[in-house]
C-alpha positions in Angstrom: -4.3 -4.9 5.7 -5.5 -1.4 5.2 -3.2 0.9 2.9 -5.3 3.9 2.4 -4.1 7.2 3.4 -6.2 10.5 4.1 -6.4 13.0 1.4 -6.8 16.4 3.0 -7.8 19.7 1.4 -4.7 21.5 2.8 -2.2 19.0 1.6 0.9 20.0 -0.1 2.8 17.5 -2.2 5.3 16.9 0.6 2.9 16.3 3.4 0.9 13.8 1.2 4.1 12.3 0.0 5.1 11.8 3.7 1.9 10.0 4.6 2.2 7.8 1.5 5.8 6.8 2.2 4.7 5.9 6.0 1.9 4.0 4.7 4.4 2.1 2.3 6.8 1.3 5.1 3.9 -0.1 7.2 2.7 -2.7 4.6 6.2 -3.6 3.0 7.0 -6.5 4.9 3.4 -7.8 4.5 3.5 -7.6 0.9 6.9 -9.3 0.4 5.6 -12.2 2.6 2.6 -12.6 0.4 4.8 -12.6 -2.6 7.2 -15.1 -1.1 4.4 -17.4 0.0 2.8 -17.2 -3.4 -0.6 -16.2 -1.9 -1.5 -13.7 -4.6 -3.4 -13.7 -7.9 -4.1 -11.2 -10.6 -8.0 -10.0 -11.0 -8.0 -7.5 -13.9 -5.6 -4.9 -13.2 -5.4 -5.7 -9.5 -3.0 -8.1 -7.4 -5.2 -9.7 -4.8 -4.2 -11.7 -1.6 -5.5 -15.2 -1.7 
């Protein structure tokens, strides 16, 4: 699942924060399902889905 957001030259803190929050809402249930199913591992400093 892609969680990237666009970083625009004209961004203000508020507009970028709003896009980040929208992205977080989109992937939240997927992230919870991964944790509950224990389908994750740590690679270096990243949590990766198995």
